[in-house]
PDB file of N, H, CA, C and O in Angstrom:
ATOM      1  N   MET A   1      28.489  26.951  -0.060  1.00  0.00           N
ATOM      2  CA  MET A   1      27.183  26.367   0.367  1.00  0.00           C
ATOM      3  C   MET A   1      26.089  26.228  -0.557  1.00  0.00           C
ATOM      4  O   MET A   1      25.155  25.439  -0.413  1.00  0.00           O
ATOM      5  N   ALA A   2      26.238  26.986  -1.461  1.00  0.00           N
ATOM      6  H   ALA A   2      26.997  27.626  -1.578  1.00  0.00           H
ATOM      7  CA  ALA A   2      25.079  26.678  -2.723  1.00  0.00           C
ATOM      8  C   ALA A   2      25.629  25.459  -3.202  1.00  0.00           C
ATOM      9  O   ALA A   2      24.778  24.810  -3.809  1.00  0.00           O
ATOM     10  N   GLU A   3      27.042  24.765  -3.138  1.00  0.00           N
ATOM     11  H   GLU A   3      27.733  25.293  -2.645  1.00  0.00           H
ATOM     12  CA  GLU A   3      27.423  23.525  -3.860  1.00  0.00           C
ATOM     13  C   GLU A   3      26.502  22.521  -3.118  1.00  0.00           C
ATOM     14  O   GLU A   3      25.721  21.740  -3.661  1.00  0.00           O
ATOM     15  N   ASP A   4      26.742  22.685  -1.660  1.00  0.00           N
ATOM     16  H   ASP A   4      27.377  23.320  -1.219  1.00  0.00           H
ATOM     17  CA  ASP A   4      26.002  21.581  -0.707  1.00  0.00           C
ATOM     18  C   ASP A   4      24.588  21.667  -1.082  1.00  0.00           C
ATOM     19  O   ASP A   4      23.959  20.617  -1.211  1.00  0.00           O
ATOM     20  N   SER A   5      24.002  22.826  -1.278  1.00  0.00           N
ATOM     21  H   SER A   5      24.513  23.679  -1.173  1.00  0.00           H
ATOM     22  CA  SER A   5      22.513  22.846  -1.580  1.00  0.00           C
ATOM     23  C   SER A   5      22.261  22.027  -2.725  1.00  0.00           C
ATOM     24  O   SER A   5      21.274  21.301  -2.850  1.00  0.00           O
ATOM     25  N   ASN A   6      23.245  22.175  -3.612  1.00  0.00           N
ATOM     26  H   ASN A   6      24.046  22.764  -3.511  1.00  0.00           H
ATOM     27  CA  ASN A   6      23.114  21.462  -4.994  1.00  0.00           C
ATOM     28  C   ASN A   6      23.081  20.013  -4.967  1.00  0.00           C
ATOM     29  O   ASN A   6      22.353  19.330  -5.687  1.00  0.00           O
ATOM     30  N   ILE A   7      23.991  19.523  -4.010  1.00  0.00           N
ATOM     31  H   ILE A   7      24.582  20.078  -3.425  1.00  0.00           H
ATOM     32  CA  ILE A   7      24.352  18.006  -3.769  1.00  0.00           C
ATOM     33  C   ILE A   7      23.289  17.506  -2.989  1.00  0.00           C
ATOM     34  O   ILE A   7      23.022  16.311  -3.118  1.00  0.00           O
ATOM     35  N   ILE A   8      22.520  18.307  -2.073  1.00  0.00           N
ATOM     36  H   ILE A   8      22.737  19.277  -1.969  1.00  0.00           H
ATOM     37  CA  ILE A   8      21.338  17.411  -1.283  1.00  0.00           C
ATOM     38  C   ILE A   8      20.203  17.634  -2.196  1.00  0.00           C
ATOM     39  O   ILE A   8      19.203  16.951  -1.978  1.00  0.00           O
ATOM     40  N   GLY A   9      20.176  18.439  -3.147  1.00  0.00           N
ATOM     41  H   GLY A   9      20.989  18.994  -3.324  1.00  0.00           H
ATOM     42  CA  GLY A   9      19.028  18.543  -3.843  1.00  0.00           C
ATOM     43  C   GLY A   9      18.821  17.303  -4.939  1.00  0.00           C
ATOM     44  O   GLY A   9      17.768  16.713  -5.181  1.00  0.00           O
ATOM     45  N   ALA A  10      20.311  17.051  -5.612  1.00  0.00           N
ATOM     46  H   ALA A  10      21.166  17.531  -5.415  1.00  0.00           H
ATOM     47  CA  ALA A  10      20.386  16.111  -6.277  1.00  0.00           C
ATOM     48  C   ALA A  10      20.312  14.610  -5.924  1.00  0.00           C
ATOM     49  O   ALA A  10      19.863  13.737  -6.668  1.00  0.00           O
ATOM     50  N   VAL A  11      20.830  14.428  -4.648  1.00  0.00           N
ATOM     51  H   VAL A  11      21.194  15.137  -4.044  1.00  0.00           H
ATOM     52  CA  VAL A  11      20.604  13.593  -3.737  1.00  0.00           C
ATOM     53  C   VAL A  11      19.544  12.936  -3.630  1.00  0.00           C
ATOM     54  O   VAL A  11      19.368  11.796  -4.060  1.00  0.00           O
ATOM     55  N   HIS A  12      18.654  13.706  -2.966  1.00  0.00           N
ATOM     56  H   HIS A  12      18.797  14.632  -2.617  1.00  0.00           H
ATOM     57  CA  HIS A  12      16.846  13.961  -2.650  1.00  0.00           C
ATOM     58  C   HIS A  12      16.387  13.374  -3.880  1.00  0.00           C
ATOM     59  O   HIS A  12      15.706  12.358  -3.739  1.00  0.00           O
ATOM     60  N   LYS A  13      16.651  13.872  -5.349  1.00  0.00           N
ATOM     61  H   LYS A  13      17.204  14.697  -5.464  1.00  0.00           H
ATOM     62  CA  LYS A  13      15.906  13.563  -6.354  1.00  0.00           C
ATOM     63  C   LYS A  13      16.019  12.238  -6.741  1.00  0.00           C
ATOM     64  O   LYS A  13      15.051  11.625  -7.190  1.00  0.00           O
ATOM     65  N   VAL A  14      17.145  11.728  -6.604  1.00  0.00           N
ATOM     66  H   VAL A  14      17.932  12.226  -6.240  1.00  0.00           H
ATOM     67  CA  VAL A  14      17.696  10.570  -6.764  1.00  0.00           C
ATOM     68  C   VAL A  14      17.157   9.625  -5.746  1.00  0.00           C
ATOM     69  O   VAL A  14      16.900   8.537  -6.261  1.00  0.00           O
ATOM     70  N   ALA A  15      16.906   9.679  -4.493  1.00  0.00           N
ATOM     71  H   ALA A  15      17.115  10.563  -4.074  1.00  0.00           H
ATOM     72  CA  ALA A  15      16.387   8.663  -3.305  1.00  0.00           C
ATOM     73  C   ALA A  15      14.820   8.904  -3.825  1.00  0.00           C
ATOM     74  O   ALA A  15      14.129   7.891  -3.934  1.00  0.00           O
ATOM     75  N   ARG A  16      14.281  10.074  -4.121  1.00  0.00           N
ATOM     76  H   ARG A  16      14.842  10.897  -4.032  1.00  0.00           H
ATOM     77  CA  ARG A  16      12.989   9.947  -4.276  1.00  0.00           C
ATOM     78  C   ARG A  16      12.549   8.963  -5.508  1.00  0.00           C
ATOM     79  O   ARG A  16      11.494   8.341  -5.391  1.00  0.00           O
ATOM     80  N   SER A  17      13.348   8.814  -6.694  1.00  0.00           N
ATOM     81  H   SER A  17      14.205   9.320  -6.790  1.00  0.00           H
ATOM     82  CA  SER A  17      13.164   8.227  -7.906  1.00  0.00           C
ATOM     83  C   SER A  17      13.264   6.718  -7.330  1.00  0.00           C
ATOM     84  O   SER A  17      12.323   5.977  -7.613  1.00  0.00           O
ATOM     85  N   ILE A  18      14.125   6.293  -6.692  1.00  0.00           N
ATOM     86  H   ILE A  18      14.890   6.895  -6.462  1.00  0.00           H
ATOM     87  CA  ILE A  18      14.596   4.836  -5.956  1.00  0.00           C
ATOM     88  C   ILE A  18      13.061   4.475  -5.375  1.00  0.00           C
ATOM     89  O   ILE A  18      12.366   3.543  -5.779  1.00  0.00           O
ATOM     90  N   VAL A  19      12.682   5.494  -4.271  1.00  0.00           N
ATOM     91  H   VAL A  19      13.247   6.251  -3.943  1.00  0.00           H
ATOM     92  CA  VAL A  19      11.633   4.896  -3.502  1.00  0.00           C
ATOM     93  C   VAL A  19      10.384   5.072  -4.439  1.00  0.00           C
ATOM     94  O   VAL A  19       9.383   4.464  -4.061  1.00  0.00           O
ATOM     95  N   ARG A  20      10.295   5.665  -5.381  1.00  0.00           N
ATOM     96  H   ARG A  20      11.108   6.159  -5.687  1.00  0.00           H
ATOM     97  CA  ARG A  20       9.194   5.503  -6.370  1.00  0.00           C
ATOM     98  C   ARG A  20       8.995   3.989  -7.147  1.00  0.00           C
ATOM     99  O   ARG A  20       8.046   3.207  -7.203  1.00  0.00           O
ATOM    100  N   GLU A  21      10.377   3.981  -7.715  1.00  0.00           N
ATOM    101  H   GLU A  21      11.148   4.617  -7.669  1.00  0.00           H
ATOM    102  CA  GLU A  21      10.467   2.449  -8.304  1.00  0.00           C
ATOM    103  C   GLU A  21       9.989   1.400  -7.342  1.00  0.00           C
ATOM    104  O   GLU A  21       9.117   0.589  -7.652  1.00  0.00           O
ATOM    105  N   GLN A  22      10.693   1.435  -5.934  1.00  0.00           N
ATOM    106  H   GLN A  22      11.402   2.094  -5.682  1.00  0.00           H
ATOM    107  CA  GLN A  22      10.609   0.163  -5.217  1.00  0.00           C
ATOM    108  C   GLN A  22       8.804   0.165  -4.651  1.00  0.00           C
ATOM    109  O   GLN A  22       8.245  -0.806  -4.143  1.00  0.00           O
ATOM    110  N   ASP A  23       8.272   1.302  -4.873  1.00  0.00           N
ATOM    111  H   ASP A  23       8.726   2.091  -5.286  1.00  0.00           H
ATOM    112  CA  ASP A  23       6.703   1.307  -4.368  1.00  0.00           C
ATOM    113  C   ASP A  23       5.934   0.955  -5.619  1.00  0.00           C
ATOM    114  O   ASP A  23       4.726   1.022  -5.392  1.00  0.00           O
ATOM    115  N   ALA A  24       6.227   0.584  -6.929  1.00  0.00           N
ATOM    116  H   ALA A  24       7.209   0.529  -7.114  1.00  0.00           H
ATOM    117  CA  ALA A  24       5.742   0.365  -8.043  1.00  0.00           C
ATOM    118  C   ALA A  24       5.296  -0.890  -7.959  1.00  0.00           C
ATOM    119  O   ALA A  24       6.193  -1.652  -7.598  1.00  0.00           O
ATOM    120  N   ILE A  25       4.013  -1.540  -8.196  1.00  0.00           N
ATOM    121  H   ILE A  25       3.284  -0.921  -8.489  1.00  0.00           H
ATOM    122  CA  ILE A  25       3.840  -2.922  -8.623  1.00  0.00           C
ATOM    123  C   ILE A  25       3.843  -3.164 -10.170  1.00  0.00           C
ATOM    124  O   ILE A  25       3.041  -2.667 -10.961  1.00  0.00           O
ATOM    125  N   HIS A  26       4.528  -3.724 -10.371  1.00  0.00           N
ATOM    126  H   HIS A  26       5.180  -4.128  -9.728  1.00  0.00           H
ATOM    127  CA  HIS A  26       4.557  -4.363 -12.055  1.00  0.00           C
ATOM    128  C   HIS A  26       3.636  -5.512 -12.191  1.00  0.00           C
ATOM    129  O   HIS A  26       3.855  -6.474 -11.454  1.00  0.00           O
ATOM    130  N   LEU A  27       2.628  -5.568 -13.023  1.00  0.00           N
ATOM    131  H   LEU A  27       2.450  -4.786 -13.622  1.00  0.00           H
ATOM    132  CA  LEU A  27       1.854  -6.973 -13.349  1.00  0.00           C
ATOM    133  C   LEU A  27       2.101  -7.057 -14.650  1.00  0.00           C
ATOM    134  O   LEU A  27       2.433  -6.206 -15.476  1.00  0.00           O
ATOM    135  N   ASN A  28       1.798  -8.735 -14.756  1.00  0.00           N
ATOM    136  H   ASN A  28       1.529  -9.426 -14.085  1.00  0.00           H
ATOM    137  CA  ASN A  28       1.622  -8.837 -16.340  1.00  0.00           C
ATOM    138  C   ASN A  28       0.125  -8.682 -16.866  1.00  0.00           C
ATOM    139  O   ASN A  28      -0.666  -8.158 -16.082  1.00  0.00           O
ATOM    140  N   ALA A  29      -0.270  -9.024 -17.923  1.00  0.00           N
ATOM    141  H   ALA A  29       0.373  -9.450 -18.560  1.00  0.00           H
ATOM    142  CA  ALA A  29      -1.405  -8.708 -18.397  1.00  0.00           C
ATOM    143  C   ALA A  29      -2.530  -9.580 -17.710  1.00  0.00           C
ATOM    144  O   ALA A  29      -3.609  -9.031 -17.486  1.00  0.00           O
ATOM    145  N   ARG A  30      -2.312 -11.149 -17.295  1.00  0.00           N
ATOM    146  H   ARG A  30      -1.435 -11.595 -17.477  1.00  0.00           H
ATOM    147  CA  ARG A  30      -3.100 -11.564 -16.815  1.00  0.00           C
ATOM    148  C   ARG A  30      -3.324 -11.108 -15.287  1.00  0.00           C
ATOM    149  O   ARG A  30      -4.471 -10.953 -14.868  1.00  0.00           O
ATOM    150  N   ASP A  31      -2.103 -10.878 -14.391  1.00  0.00           N
ATOM    151  H   ASP A  31      -1.171 -11.004 -14.731  1.00  0.00           H
ATOM    152  CA  ASP A  31      -2.556 -10.310 -13.004  1.00  0.00           C
ATOM    153  C   ASP A  31      -3.142  -9.071 -13.313  1.00  0.00           C
ATOM    154  O   ASP A  31      -4.044  -8.709 -12.557  1.00  0.00           O
ATOM    155  N   SER A  32      -2.893  -8.469 -14.084  1.00  0.00           N
ATOM    156  H   SER A  32      -2.161  -8.763 -14.698  1.00  0.00           H
ATOM    157  CA  SER A  32      -3.537  -7.127 -14.134  1.00  0.00           C
ATOM    158  C   SER A  32      -5.113  -7.254 -14.246  1.00  0.00           C
ATOM    159  O   SER A  32      -5.994  -6.609 -13.676  1.00  0.00           O
ATOM    160  N   ALA A  33      -5.180  -8.183 -15.065  1.00  0.00           N
ATOM    161  H   ALA A  33      -4.465  -8.707 -15.527  1.00  0.00           H
ATOM    162  CA  ALA A  33      -7.068  -7.997 -15.361  1.00  0.00           C
ATOM    163  C   ALA A  33      -7.612  -8.724 -14.430  1.00  0.00           C
ATOM    164  O   ALA A  33      -8.807  -8.467 -14.280  1.00  0.00           O
ATOM    165  N   PHE A  34      -6.962  -9.989 -13.360  1.00  0.00           N
ATOM    166  H   PHE A  34      -5.992 -10.197 -13.482  1.00  0.00           H
ATOM    167  CA  PHE A  34      -7.245 -10.483 -12.213  1.00  0.00           C
ATOM    168  C   PHE A  34      -7.552  -9.541 -11.131  1.00  0.00           C
ATOM    169  O   PHE A  34      -8.495  -9.706 -10.358  1.00  0.00           O
ATOM    170  N   PHE A  35      -6.586  -8.361 -11.082  1.00  0.00           N
ATOM    171  H   PHE A  35      -5.819  -8.226 -11.710  1.00  0.00           H
ATOM    172  CA  PHE A  35      -6.508  -7.516 -10.083  1.00  0.00           C
ATOM    173  C   PHE A  35      -7.792  -6.576 -10.620  1.00  0.00           C
ATOM    174  O   PHE A  35      -8.640  -6.354  -9.756  1.00  0.00           O
ATOM    175  N   ALA A  36      -7.978  -6.126 -11.653  1.00  0.00           N
ATOM    176  H   ALA A  36      -7.288  -6.306 -12.355  1.00  0.00           H
ATOM    177  CA  ALA A  36      -8.998  -5.194 -12.204  1.00  0.00           C
ATOM    178  C   ALA A  36     -10.365  -5.670 -11.682  1.00  0.00           C
ATOM    179  O   ALA A  36     -11.229  -4.954 -11.177  1.00  0.00           O
ATOM    180  N   GLU A  37     -10.427  -7.217 -11.921  1.00  0.00           N
ATOM    181  H   GLU A  37      -9.726  -7.799 -12.331  1.00  0.00           H
ATOM    182  CA  GLU A  37     -11.555  -7.776 -11.945  1.00  0.00           C
ATOM    183  C   GLU A  37     -12.165  -7.965 -10.489  1.00  0.00           C
ATOM    184  O   GLU A  37     -13.362  -8.001 -10.200  1.00  0.00           O
ATOM    185  N   ALA A  38     -10.965  -8.089  -9.555  1.00  0.00           N
ATOM    186  H   ALA A  38      -9.994  -8.060  -9.790  1.00  0.00           H
ATOM    187  CA  ALA A  38     -11.148  -8.442  -7.983  1.00  0.00           C
ATOM    188  C   ALA A  38     -11.774  -6.816  -7.537  1.00  0.00           C
ATOM    189  O   ALA A  38     -12.788  -6.661  -6.856  1.00  0.00           O
ATOM    190  N   LEU A  39     -11.025  -5.821  -8.024  1.00  0.00           N
ATOM    191  H   LEU A  39     -10.202  -5.946  -8.577  1.00  0.00           H
ATOM    192  CA  LEU A  39     -11.824  -4.417  -7.813  1.00  0.00           C
ATOM    193  C   LEU A  39     -13.084  -4.401  -8.168  1.00  0.00           C
ATOM    194  O   LEU A  39     -13.913  -4.143  -7.296  1.00  0.00           O
ATOM    195  N   LEU A  40     -13.409  -4.602  -9.177  1.00  0.00           N
ATOM    196  H   LEU A  40     -12.735  -4.812  -9.885  1.00  0.00           H
ATOM    197  CA  LEU A  40     -14.828  -4.204  -9.715  1.00  0.00           C
ATOM    198  C   LEU A  40     -15.807  -5.418  -9.372  1.00  0.00           C
ATOM    199  O   LEU A  40     -17.016  -5.276  -9.554  1.00  0.00           O
ATOM    200  N   ASN A  41     -15.348  -6.467  -8.936  1.00  0.00           N
ATOM    201  H   ASN A  41     -14.366  -6.583  -8.788  1.00  0.00           H
ATOM    202  CA  ASN A  41     -16.552  -7.505  -8.616  1.00  0.00           C
ATOM    203  C   ASN A  41     -15.861  -8.420  -7.503  1.00  0.00           C
ATOM    204  O   ASN A  41     -15.610  -9.609  -7.699  1.00  0.00           O
ATOM    205  N   PRO A  42     -15.524  -7.607  -6.070  1.00  0.00           N
ATOM    206  CA  PRO A  42     -14.862  -8.274  -5.018  1.00  0.00           C
ATOM    207  C   PRO A  42     -15.762  -9.370  -4.574  1.00  0.00           C
ATOM    208  O   PRO A  42     -16.980  -9.203  -4.621  1.00  0.00           O
ATOM    209  N   PRO A  43     -15.230 -10.502  -4.137  1.00  0.00           N
ATOM    210  CA  PRO A  43     -15.769 -11.552  -3.489  1.00  0.00           C
ATOM    211  C   PRO A  43     -16.261 -11.349  -2.353  1.00  0.00           C
ATOM    212  O   PRO A  43     -15.780 -10.455  -1.656  1.00  0.00           O
ATOM    213  N   GLU A  44     -17.400 -12.175  -1.866  1.00  0.00           N
ATOM    214  H   GLU A  44     -17.791 -12.901  -2.433  1.00  0.00           H
ATOM    215  CA  GLU A  44     -17.745 -11.764  -0.468  1.00  0.00           C
ATOM    216  C   GLU A  44     -16.949 -12.146   0.645  1.00  0.00           C
ATOM    217  O   GLU A  44     -16.409 -13.214   0.358  1.00  0.00           O
ATOM    218  N   PRO A  45     -16.607 -11.745   1.855  1.00  0.00           N
ATOM    219  CA  PRO A  45     -15.886 -12.000   2.749  1.00  0.00           C
ATOM    220  C   PRO A  45     -16.000 -13.462   3.400  1.00  0.00           C
ATOM    221  O   PRO A  45     -17.048 -13.844   3.921  1.00  0.00           O
ATOM    222  N   SER A  46     -15.084 -14.086   3.347  1.00  0.00           N
ATOM    223  H   SER A  46     -14.232 -13.776   2.924  1.00  0.00           H
ATOM    224  CA  SER A  46     -15.124 -15.269   4.180  1.00  0.00           C
ATOM    225  C   SER A  46     -15.526 -15.281   5.497  1.00  0.00           C
ATOM    226  O   SER A  46     -15.467 -14.202   6.087  1.00  0.00           O
ATOM    227  N   GLU A  47     -15.948 -16.310   6.137  1.00  0.00           N
ATOM    228  H   GLU A  47     -15.997 -17.187   5.658  1.00  0.00           H
ATOM    229  CA  GLU A  47     -15.942 -16.453   7.601  1.00  0.00           C
ATOM    230  C   GLU A  47     -14.863 -16.052   8.575  1.00  0.00           C
ATOM    231  O   GLU A  47     -15.053 -15.455   9.635  1.00  0.00           O
ATOM    232  N   LYS A  48     -13.505 -16.523   8.000  1.00  0.00           N
ATOM    233  H   LYS A  48     -13.351 -17.007   7.139  1.00  0.00           H
ATOM    234  CA  LYS A  48     -12.500 -16.141   8.576  1.00  0.00           C
ATOM    235  C   LYS A  48     -12.290 -14.498   8.697  1.00  0.00           C
ATOM    236  O   LYS A  48     -12.103 -13.935   9.775  1.00  0.00           O
ATOM    237  N   LEU A  49     -12.337 -13.971   7.696  1.00  0.00           N
ATOM    238  H   LEU A  49     -12.489 -14.429   6.820  1.00  0.00           H
ATOM    239  CA  LEU A  49     -12.416 -12.347   7.712  1.00  0.00           C
ATOM    240  C   LEU A  49     -13.483 -11.858   8.322  1.00  0.00           C
ATOM    241  O   LEU A  49     -13.281 -10.758   8.837  1.00  0.00           O
ATOM    242  N   ARG A  50     -14.635 -12.324   8.454  1.00  0.00           N
ATOM    243  H   ARG A  50     -14.799 -13.217   8.035  1.00  0.00           H
ATOM    244  CA  ARG A  50     -15.811 -11.612   8.972  1.00  0.00           C
ATOM    245  C   ARG A  50     -15.409 -11.990  10.780  1.00  0.00           C
ATOM    246  O   ARG A  50     -15.872 -11.278  11.671  1.00  0.00           O
ATOM    247  N   ALA A  51     -14.609 -13.051  11.045  1.00  0.00           N
ATOM    248  H   ALA A  51     -14.233 -13.629  10.321  1.00  0.00           H
ATOM    249  CA  ALA A  51     -14.226 -13.351  12.568  1.00  0.00           C
ATOM    250  C   ALA A  51     -13.078 -12.213  12.919  1.00  0.00           C
ATOM    251  O   ALA A  51     -13.078 -11.466  13.897  1.00  0.00           O
ATOM    252  N   SER A  52     -12.192 -12.278  11.958  1.00  0.00           N
ATOM    253  H   SER A  52     -12.192 -12.885  11.164  1.00  0.00           H
ATOM    254  CA  SER A  52     -11.102 -11.273  12.246  1.00  0.00           C
ATOM    255  C   SER A  52     -11.836  -9.880  12.427  1.00  0.00           C
ATOM    256  O   SER A  52     -11.515  -9.199  13.401  1.00  0.00           O
ATOM    257  N   VAL A  53     -12.744  -9.442  11.602  1.00  0.00           N
ATOM    258  H   VAL A  53     -13.005  -9.995  10.810  1.00  0.00           H
ATOM    259  CA  VAL A  53     -13.176  -7.995  11.817  1.00  0.00           C
ATOM    260  C   VAL A  53     -13.944  -8.139  13.368  1.00  0.00           C
ATOM    261  O   VAL A  53     -13.761  -7.199  14.142  1.00  0.00           O
ATOM    262  N   ARG A  54     -14.588  -9.012  13.717  1.00  0.00           N
ATOM    263  H   ARG A  54     -14.737  -9.775  13.089  1.00  0.00           H
ATOM    264  CA  ARG A  54     -15.275  -9.082  14.855  1.00  0.00           C
ATOM    265  C   ARG A  54     -14.137  -8.777  15.811  1.00  0.00           C
ATOM    266  O   ARG A  54     -14.185  -7.722  16.444  1.00  0.00           O
ATOM    267  N   ARG A  55     -13.176  -9.560  15.963  1.00  0.00           N
ATOM    268  H   ARG A  55     -13.137 -10.417  15.449  1.00  0.00           H
ATOM    269  CA  ARG A  55     -12.175  -9.572  17.012  1.00  0.00           C
ATOM    270  C   ARG A  55     -11.609  -8.006  16.846  1.00  0.00           C
ATOM    271  O   ARG A  55     -11.576  -7.371  17.900  1.00  0.00           O
ATOM    272  N   TYR A  56     -11.187  -7.356  15.713  1.00  0.00           N
ATOM    273  H   TYR A  56     -11.214  -7.872  14.857  1.00  0.00           H
ATOM    274  CA  TYR A  56     -10.591  -6.040  15.891  1.00  0.00           C
ATOM    275  C   TYR A  56     -11.807  -5.087  16.429  1.00  0.00           C
ATOM    276  O   TYR A  56     -11.618  -4.127  17.176  1.00  0.00           O
ATOM    277  N   GLN A  57     -12.841  -5.420  16.028  1.00  0.00           N
ATOM    278  H   GLN A  57     -12.995  -6.200  15.421  1.00  0.00           H
ATOM    279  CA  GLN A  57     -14.040  -4.564  16.829  1.00  0.00           C
ATOM    280  C   GLN A  57     -14.097  -4.517  18.485  1.00  0.00           C
ATOM    281  O   GLN A  57     -14.173  -3.595  19.297  1.00  0.00           O
ATOM    282  N   GLN A  58     -14.036  -5.708  18.571  1.00  0.00           N
ATOM    283  H   GLN A  58     -13.975  -6.456  17.911  1.00  0.00           H
ATOM    284  CA  GLN A  58     -13.684  -6.022  20.194  1.00  0.00           C
ATOM    285  C   GLN A  58     -12.419  -4.947  20.811  1.00  0.00           C
ATOM    286  O   GLN A  58     -12.430  -4.146  21.746  1.00  0.00           O
ATOM    287  N   LEU A  59     -11.594  -5.252  20.048  1.00  0.00           N
ATOM    288  H   LEU A  59     -11.585  -5.903  19.289  1.00  0.00           H
ATOM    289  CA  LEU A  59     -10.529  -4.530  20.548  1.00  0.00           C
ATOM    290  C   LEU A  59     -10.546  -3.095  20.640  1.00  0.00           C
ATOM    291  O   LEU A  59     -10.182  -2.431  21.611  1.00  0.00           O
ATOM    292  N   ILE A  60     -11.003  -2.672  19.538  1.00  0.00           N
ATOM    293  H   ILE A  60     -11.298  -3.212  18.749  1.00  0.00           H
ATOM    294  CA  ILE A  60     -11.296  -1.170  19.427  1.00  0.00           C
ATOM    295  C   ILE A  60     -12.203  -0.531  20.432  1.00  0.00           C
ATOM    296  O   ILE A  60     -11.930   0.548  20.957  1.00  0.00           O
ATOM    297  N   ASP A  61     -13.363  -1.267  20.707  1.00  0.00           N
ATOM    298  H   ASP A  61     -13.585  -2.144  20.280  1.00  0.00           H
ATOM    299  CA  ASP A  61     -14.526  -1.275  21.724  1.00  0.00           C
ATOM    300  C   ASP A  61     -13.481  -0.910  22.940  1.00  0.00           C
ATOM    301  O   ASP A  61     -13.505   0.183  23.506  1.00  0.00           O
ATOM    302  N   LYS A  62     -12.569  -1.951  23.268  1.00  0.00           N
ATOM    303  H   LYS A  62     -12.549  -2.839  22.808  1.00  0.00           H
ATOM    304  CA  LYS A  62     -12.010  -1.892  24.876  1.00  0.00           C
ATOM    305  C   LYS A  62     -11.046  -0.881  24.783  1.00  0.00           C
ATOM    306  O   LYS A  62     -10.821  -0.305  25.848  1.00  0.00           O
ATOM    307  N   LYS A  63     -10.473  -0.540  23.892  1.00  0.00           N
ATOM    308  H   LYS A  63     -10.656  -1.008  23.027  1.00  0.00           H
ATOM    309  CA  LYS A  63      -9.515   0.732  23.855  1.00  0.00           C
ATOM    310  C   LYS A  63     -10.394   2.095  24.271  1.00  0.00           C
ATOM    311  O   LYS A  63      -9.947   3.087  24.845  1.00  0.00           O
ATOM    312  N   GLY A  64     -11.475   1.917  23.918  1.00  0.00           N
ATOM    313  H   GLY A  64     -11.839   1.111  23.452  1.00  0.00           H
ATOM    314  CA  GLY A  64     -12.518   3.170  23.962  1.00  0.00           C
ATOM    315  C   GLY A  64     -12.974   3.513  25.428  1.00  0.00           C
ATOM    316  O   GLY A  64     -13.267   4.640  25.826  1.00  0.00           O
ATOM    317  N   GLU A  65     -12.986   2.197  26.259  1.00  0.00           N
ATOM    318  H   GLU A  65     -12.748   1.282  25.935  1.00  0.00           H
ATOM    319  CA  GLU A  65     -13.787   2.044  27.457  1.00  0.00           C
ATOM    320  C   GLU A  65     -12.967   3.209  28.369  1.00  0.00           C
ATOM    321  O   GLU A  65     -13.315   3.444  29.526  1.00  0.00           O
TER     322      GLU A  65
END
């Protein structure tokens, strides 16, 4: 039984490592700077985005009725 527990623990460790690698975003220097700039100075939302938010809010309001 202890051997099964060790195998499960080892498989779990490897699985977590694989998931962590897949979730990571790897950016080059230019993309990293662009991403940081967008976080620090986000652009104004476009009309298309504003319309999408209005539709979403209407859907949420209807669900609450």
